[in-house]
C-alpha positions as CSV (number, residue, x, y, z in Angstrom):
1,M,15.5,-4.0,17.6
2,H,14.6,-0.7,16.2
3,S,17.6,1.5,15.5
4,P,17.3,4.9,17.2
5,H,18.7,6.6,14.1
6,K,16.2,5.0,11.7
7,N,13.1,6.9,10.8
8,I,10.1,4.8,11.9
9,L,8.1,6.2,9.0
10,T,10.3,4.3,6.5
11,C,10.0,0.9,8.2
12,T,8.3,-2.1,6.7
13,V,5.7,-3.4,9.1
14,A,3.3,-6.3,9.4
15,V,-0.1,-5.4,10.8
16,V,-2.4,-8.2,12.1
17,T,-6.0,-6.8,12.2
18,S,-8.7,-7.8,14.6
19,D,-10.6,-9.5,11.8
20,G,-7.7,-11.8,11.1
21,R,-5.9,-10.2,8.2
22,M,-2.2,-9.7,7.8
23,I,-1.1,-6.6,5.9
24,V,2.5,-5.8,5.1
25,G,3.7,-2.4,3.9
26,T,5.8,0.7,4.5
27,L,4.6,2.8,7.4
28,K,4.0,6.3,6.1
29,G,2.0,7.8,9.0
30,F,0.0,7.2,12.1
31,D,-1.9,9.2,14.7
32,Q,-2.7,9.0,18.4
33,T,-5.5,6.4,17.8
34,I,-3.1,4.2,15.8
35,N,-4.8,4.8,12.5
36,L,-2.1,3.7,10.1
37,I,-1.1,4.7,6.6
38,L,0.8,2.0,4.7
39,D,2.3,2.4,1.3
40,E,3.3,-0.3,-1.2
41,S,1.2,-2.7,0.9
42,H,-0.1,-6.2,0.3
43,E,-2.3,-8.6,2.3
44,R,-0.8,-12.1,2.9
45,V,-3.6,-14.6,2.7
46,F,-2.8,-17.9,4.4
47,S,-4.2,-21.3,3.5
48,S,-3.7,-24.8,4.8
49,T,-3.8,-26.2,1.2
50,Q,-1.7,-23.8,-0.8
51,G,1.0,-21.2,-0.4
52,V,0.6,-17.7,0.9
53,E,-1.3,-15.5,-1.6
54,Q,-0.1,-11.9,-1.8
55,V,-2.9,-9.5,-2.7
56,V,-1.6,-6.0,-3.7
57,L,-3.4,-3.2,-1.9
58,G,-1.0,-0.2,-2.6
59,L,-1.6,2.8,-0.4
60,Y,-3.8,1.6,2.4
61,I,-5.3,2.9,5.6
62,V,-5.9,0.7,8.6
63,R,-8.2,2.1,11.3
64,G,-6.7,2.1,14.8
65,D,-9.6,0.1,16.3
66,N,-8.9,-2.7,13.9
67,V,-5.2,-3.1,14.7
68,A,-4.5,-6.1,16.9
69,V,-0.7,-6.3,16.5
70,I,1.9,-4.3,14.6
71,G,5.6,-5.1,14.3
72,E,8.6,-4.1,12.2
73,I,9.7,-6.6,9.6
74,D,13.3,-7.4,8.9
75,E,13.3,-7.1,5.2
76,E,16.4,-9.3,4.6
77,T,14.8,-12.2,6.6
78,D,11.4,-11.6,5.0
79,S,12.7,-11.6,1.4
80,A,14.4,-15.0,2.1
81,L,11.1,-16.6,3.0
82,D,9.6,-19.0,0.4
83,L,5.9,-17.8,0.8
84,G,4.8,-20.3,-1.9
85,S,5.8,-23.2,0.4
86,I,4.2,-22.0,3.6
87,R,1.0,-23.6,4.7
88,A,-0.9,-22.1,7.6
89,E,-4.5,-21.9,8.8
90,P,-6.0,-18.5,8.2
91,L,-6.0,-16.3,11.3
92,N,-9.2,-16.1,13.4
93,S,-10.8,-12.9,14.4
94,V,-10.0,-11.4,17.7
95,V,-12.9,-11.8,20.1
96,H,-13.3,-8.9,22.6
């Protein structure tokens, strides 16, 4: 649950895009159309045959019309994950 005293613009978030990508980063800004600015971001690329690949993106902008889901990440839980052992099918694109 989001603490009311915590600034949302310092939260680590996961964004699932409508084209099936998962981008994790620190939320630095957003506007009324949900355009997002993420800092220190990386894309998590899932594979059914190997662990999760993390592709460094750095400062990254996600257009609001490409955001399917956004959620806050619990950094303690996330850092405990062994991404190298996770196998998952890549996400499909969202069909409108």
